[in-house]
N, C-alpha and C positions, 0 to 999 in steps of 0.2 A: 504494500500500500504506500502510495506517495505521501510525503510529509504534508501534514495539514496545518493550517493556521486558522484559529477561531477568533471571531470578534463577538464577545459577549455584550449584549445590549439589553437594557430595560426599556421596552417601547413606551411605557408610561412616561418616562422622562426624556427619551431621545428626541421625540418629535414635538415636545411642548415648547412653543415659542412665547408663552406668556411669562412676564417678568415680575409678577406681583410678589411671589414668594412670601406669602404670609405664613407665619409659624402655625402649624396645625390647620392650615387652610383647607377648604373643601375643594372639590373638583371644579366647582363654578368659580371659586376665587382664584385658585392657582393654576387651573388648566391641566390638560393631560394630553400626552402624545397618542397617536393612533396608528393602527396598522397602515393606513393610507399615507402616513408621514414618510414611510419608506418608499419614496418615489424612485423611478428609474435613475434619476440624477443622484439621489442620496445613496442608492445601492452601488452605483458606479464609483462614487467617492470612497465607499467602504472597500470595495474590491481593489481599488487602486492602492490601498495600503498594503496589499499583499495578502489578502484574506481569501481563504477557500471556503470557510463555513461560517455562517452567522448563527449564534446561539441566541434565540429570542427568549428572554427570561420573563416569566410571568404571563404566558399565553393562556394557560388553562384557568378557567374561572375559579377565583378564590374569594374568601370572605372579605367583605368591605363594609364600611359605614355609609357608603353611598347607596341610596334607595333606588332599586330598579323594579320594585314590585308592580309598577304600572305595565311592565313588559312581561309579567308572569314569572319573574324571578323572585324567589323567597327573600325577604329582608333578613339581614343578620342582626343579632343583638349586639349593640356597640360595646357592651362590657366584656365581650370575648373576641374582640377584633383589635389587633395591634395597629394603631395609627388610623388616620382617616381613610387612606386607600386600602389598608390591610396588607398582610404579608402574602407574597406570591407563593409561599410554601404552606399556606393553610387552604388546601384545595376544597372547594365547596361543591363542585360538579365536575367529575372527570370527563364528562361528555360534552363540555361546552367551553367556549373561550370567554375571556374576561370582557364584559360589556363596556368597561372603561375605554377599551381600545378600538371601539367601533364608531365610525361616523354615524351610522344608523344601527341602533341596537338590534333591530329586528333582522338585519342582514349580517350580523357579526361573524358568523361562520363563513359565509361567502367572502367577506372581506379578508379573513385570515387565509382562506384558500387562494385568493388572488395574490396575497403577499408571498405565499410559497411559490406561486408561478413566477412572480416578478423577480424573486431572488434567484430562481433557476435561470431565468432569462438573462440575468446579470452575470451569470457564470459562477454562482456560488451555491452551496448546499445549505440546508436548513436543519438546525438542531433545536429541540425544545426540551423542557424539563419533564421528567417523569418523577413524581413524588410518591414513592411506594410505601413509606413507613407510617405515615400519618395523614389525617384529613382534618378539615375544620370541624369544630365541635358540633356545628349545626349542618353537617354534610347532608345534602339532599340533591339528587339529580332530577331537574325538571326537563332536561334535554335528552335523556337517555333513550335509546331505541326501545320500542314497545316491549320487545321480548326480554329485555334486561331486567333482572331482579336487583334492586338497589342494595348497596352496602348496608348491612344491618337490618334489612327488611324482614328477614326470616330468622333473626337471632333470637336466642333465649336469654334475655337479660338476667334471669334468675341464676344462670350459671356463670361463675367467675371466669371459667375457661372451658372452651370446647373447640375442637378443630372445625366444628360446624358453624361457629360464630365468626363474624367478621371483626368484632371488637372484643376487648377485654372489659369485664364489668366488675364493679364493687357492690355486690348485692346488699340491699337494705341500707345503702349509704347515699345520701344526697350529695351532689356536687357542692362543695363548700370551700372554695379557695381561701387563702389567707388574706385576701383583699376583696374589696367591694365589687360585685359584678352587676349592680344596678337592677336587681330583680330577675336575673336570668336563672332558670331552674333546669336541673337535669337529674333524673332519677330513674334507675340507679346511676351513680356516677360511672364514667368510663375512665380507663387508664389514660394518662396524658402522654403525648407524643414522644417525649424524651425519656421513655421507660420509667415513668413515675406511677407506680401502682398504688396511688393514694387518691382519696376524694378531695384532698386539700393541697393542690399544687400552689407554688409561690409565684411571685412576679418574675422570678428568675428562671422559671420553667417554661416549657412551650405550652403554656396553659390554654392557648387558643386552638390547640389541636388534640386529637385523640389517636391513640396507637392502634394500628391495624394488626390483626391476628393472622399469622401465617402458620399456625400450628405449633408454636413453641410455648410451653407452659413455664413462663419465667418465674412465677411465684413458687413453683414446686420443682426446683432443681434444673430449670431449663430443659425439661423433657421435650423431645421432638416427636410429634405425632403426625407423620407425613403419609401414613398408609391407613386408610385411603387418603388421596390427595386432598388437602384442606380446601374448603370452598373459596377462600380468598384468592388462592392461586389462580383458579379459573377466571374469577372476576377481573383480576389484574391483567391476565393474559389477554382477555377480550378488550380491555381498555387500550393496551399497547397496540393490538391489531387495528383498533378503530383509528388511532392517530397515524399509524403507519400507512393506512389506506389514504390518508390526506397527502401523500407523496412527500412526507418529511424524510430526512436522510439520517437522522440520528437522535438518540435520547441521552441527555445528561441525567443520570439517575441519582437523585438526592439521597444522601445518607444511606448509600447502598449497603454498608456493612451492618446496619441495624435490621436488615432483612436477611433471613437465612440464605446462605450461599446455595443450598440445594434448590431453592426456588429459582435463582438466577440461571443455574445450569439448565433447569427444566424449561424455563420460559424463553430464554434467549435462543436456544436451539430451535424452538418452534417458530419464533418470529422470523428467524433467518431462513427457515425453510421457505417461507412465502416471500420474504424481502431480503435476499442474500446480501445486498450491499449496505444494509442499514448498520449504523454504528451504535455501540453501547459504551458510554463513558461512566465510570463509577466514582462517586465521591467516597473514598475510603481513607481512613486516617491511621490505620494500624498496620505498620510495615510487615508485621508477622503474618498478616492475612493476605498480603499482596498476591502471592502466587496462587493462593486458594481461589481468589476472585478472578484471576486470569485463567487458570487451568480448569477449575471446576465450575466457576461462575460464568465462564465464557465471555468475559468482558474484553473489548478491544483495547481500552485504555483506562488507566486509573489516575486520579489526582496524585501529584507528588507534593502535597502540601507540607507534610512533616519532614520531608527530605529536602529537595532542592529549593522549594519556596522559602522555608525557614532559614536555610543556609544562605541563600542569596540576599535575603533581607538582613541577616546578621552581618554579612561581610559589607553590605552597603552602608549599614549603620555603624560600621567600625567596631563591632562587638567581637567578631571572630576573624582570624587570619584567613586570607583568601585561599591559601593552600588547602583549607578544609573542604573546598569544593571537590577535590580529588577523592577524599574519603566518602563524600556523599554519593557520587555516582558509582563508585566501586561497591558501596554497600548494597546496591541493587542487584549485583551478581548476575548480570545478563538480561535483566528485564527493563533496563533503562530506556529502551526504545518504545516501551509500552506505557510510559508515564507521561501525563499531561503537564507540561511546564508552564508556569505563569508567575507574574509578580503582583497582579491585582485580580480580584473578582468581587462579587457582591458581598462576600463575607469578610473580606480583608480590608485593612486600612489603605487609603490611597498613598502611593509613593510620595506625592507632593504634600501630604498632610504633615502637620507638626508632630504627629505620632510616629512617622516613619522617617523620611529624610528631609522634608521641608521643601524639596525642589525635585520635580520629575526628571530634570536633567541628570541628577546624580546617579540614577539607576541605569544609565546607558551600558556600562560594562556588564552589569548583572543581566540586563535584558539580552545582550549578545550571547551570554552563556545559555540562557533559557532557550534561545531560538536556534543555536547552532552547535551546541556541544554534542548532541545526539540526533538520531533520526526521529525522536519523539515529537508529537504535535506541540505547538506553542499557542498560547492564548493571551489576548489582551482584553481589557475591560473598557467599554466605551468611555472616552475622555482621558484615558491613560496616555494616549498619544498626544494629548494637548496639555498635559501636566495638571489635570483636574485635582483639586486639593481636598475636596470633601470636608471642608472646615466650616460648614454651615449647620445651624440648629434647625432642621426642617420641621421637627415636631416630635413624634414618638421616639425616634432614635437619638435625638440630642446631637451635640457636637462631639462626634467620636472619630472623626477622620475617615468615615465611610460615607458613601452615597446612599441615602435612605432607600430601603425597599418597602417602607411602610407609609410613605407620605407622598402627596402631590407636590411637585416642585419643578422648577426650571433650572437647568444647568447652564450657567453663563458660558462655559467653554464650548459646549455643544452648540449653543445658540450663536456664538461668534463664528464657529465653523459653518453652520447652516446659512447664516446671513440671509434670513428670510426665505429659506428653502432652496437657495441657489447652490449651496454646498461648494462655494468657491473660496471659503476661508477669508472672506473679505473683511471680517471684523477681528481676526486673530491678531494677537500681539506678535512682535518679531520672535520672541522666545518660543511662543506656541508654534509658530510656523517652522522654526528650526527643529523643534522636538518632533513635530509631525513628520517632517521630511526625514529625520533619522529613522523613525518607525517604518516609514514607507520603504526606504532603502533596505533596512534590515530584514523586514518580513518578505520582501520580494526576493532578496538574496536567499533567504532560508528555504523558500519553496521552489527555487529554480536551479540552484547550484547542485549538481549531481554529487559533489563531494560532501554536501550536507544531507541531501535527501536520501542518498543510497550508499554513502561512503563510510570508510573506517575513521576512527578517531585515535589519536595518540597524544596522551597527556604529557606535557613537557615539564611539569612542575618538579617531579622527582629529580630529573636530570639537572635542574637549576637550583636545587635545594642549598647547595654550598657555594653557589655563585654570588659573590658579594656585590655584583652589579645587576642582580635580578632579585628584588626583594619579594619573597614568596608571601610575605604578610600583606602586600599591596598589589602584586602583579600576578597575572595568570597567563598561560599560553598553551596552545595545543594545535596539532595538525588535523585537518580533515582531508581525506584523499579518496578519489574514485578513478580507477584506471590512470590516465595521464593527467587528470585534473587534481591540482594540489592547492590547498588553502592553508595559510598560517594565521591563526587568530592570536593577537597579543592585546592584553587588557591592562588598564591602569585604574585601580580602585582608589588611588590616593587623591587627596584634595589639592595636590600640587603637581605641576608638570615636572617631568624628569627624563633623564637619559637612562636607557636600560640596555642590557645585552642579553640575548637569548642563545643558549647553547643547545646543540642538537646531538643527542647521544647516538652512538653507533647502532644501538638496538632499534632506534627509530627507523634507520635506513633498512635494517633487516625486516622489521615488522611491516613497513609500508612498501617495501620493494623500491626504495629510492636509490639513485646512483650517487655514490660519493664523488664530490667534485664537479657536479653538474652546475652550469651557470644558468641563472634565471633572470628574467625580467619581472619586476614587481609592480603591481597596481593595487592600490587600496580601494576595494569595492565600495566602501562607505564614503570615500572622498577621492575621486579620480584626479583631482588637482594636486594631490600629494605627489612629490617626485622622489624616486628612489634610484640609486645607481644599480648597475648590474650586480648580481650577488651570486657568489659561488657557494652552494650548499655543501657543507662539510662538517664532520664531527669535530674538526679542528678550527672551525671558522664561525664565531658567533655573529649573529645579526645585531648591529648597533642601531638603535632606533630612539627617536625622541617622542615621548608620550605626553600629550596634554592631560590635564587633570580630568578625572571621571570620564575617560574616553576609551575607545577600543578601535583596533584596526582589524579588518578582515582582508588579508593580503593574498592576492592570487599570484602564484608563482608559475610562470610560463617559461618553458625551456627556450633559451636564447639561441 
């Protein structure tokens, strides 16, 4: 499979041109982006960044404080909805799309289907969320096909656990959280989404959600009752098939490790029988389970949050030496090409926030590693390429360095890029334009250079560990090679410019099949105006190079 690059985007915010930005504002006050905001021009601009897949976050209908009851959609109780807009991960109807995102609520599904077609016409593929572990507390499908039995419809709430049930219950206990829910009643209480088997979840729990039952009896020793196959498995398979029939190209599976791996192996095999090319990406945070979810769960890719993301954040923040990147990729032991690399997503703090680096420019060397170290897919979060800071107090989420997934808001950086829907960047600052150009060059290199998409990697850190002119606390270097195509990546994580020397061990020549003493012409793919003399590649001849602060070079070496 060719290397893929993903643009994660929250449609609710991406297409919103309104600038009111009232804290805790309603949809009428603050506005909301739409499926139709992704015009052919907008999609062409996204593709030009070097994007192959768009992950539209928040497509499936979720709980909200906005009232759509006049359209036959059940109203949600505000006491169990986070924020005015609600969390995209508190699914209210698996068979419908978010009415917020439609110009005409009555034609909302058709508008989504048109978005899928437009994205394909723009030369990109579509990923949506599949949220399998939990649903909104007031889950009810008003859009399901007639033959579908709703989640919980045939449950026995007097049973705490049964593989016949879709939910877990707390018999004879009313839902009584540790905070006021303004008159909301639930009896008996259901277990909360983050595995809280209590009738009294706290504000720090996923109190707006209820846990789905895949046949694991968590309260009595995690017993697995998978024979016969639990009812929830069939219902979730049918939901995946429903969305796959909409011509989407992949699912990002939320909190996949909270669902038994046996289900994934069973369901992904069946979906791929009908839709062989469809991708499954798992949000998994336990490295000990990585191979289980790849080999037995049949996932194509897994998040590498606790590995490469955490490491790249730490080296960018000057907490860890850069040489630790080597240990991070080596720890994956051969599955590094199946990890999804990123520096931002909806859960993490923005690079440009005061909680991370304070400036999106500072993560350029880290982003080069994420995009080019392996054949793994790479992802950016909308606005990352513009240095979005996430330092606004939108409402429910407060000022936390993240872009809110709970509130209606307008992002100034995206609005500046959009420039009234033209997507010509007409209102971007010079720094924003420079950063966007960096991402455009980097991601296009990452998906087009065979040395990156299909080639081998040789890490040069160990060979330079005792090199006093290459500081492994601040610098990193590696080769990427495919047949006669050779790239040398050299990175400076220091906040100061410096001169460095990179040595090339004899073992690198053996491993990559390089000729000792071959002369090369050098071009920096990230800046072709840089000039380099002819260079003879040898284990006795270091490359001397001047590195600006917080920058990286991707050097193409062509035989002279």
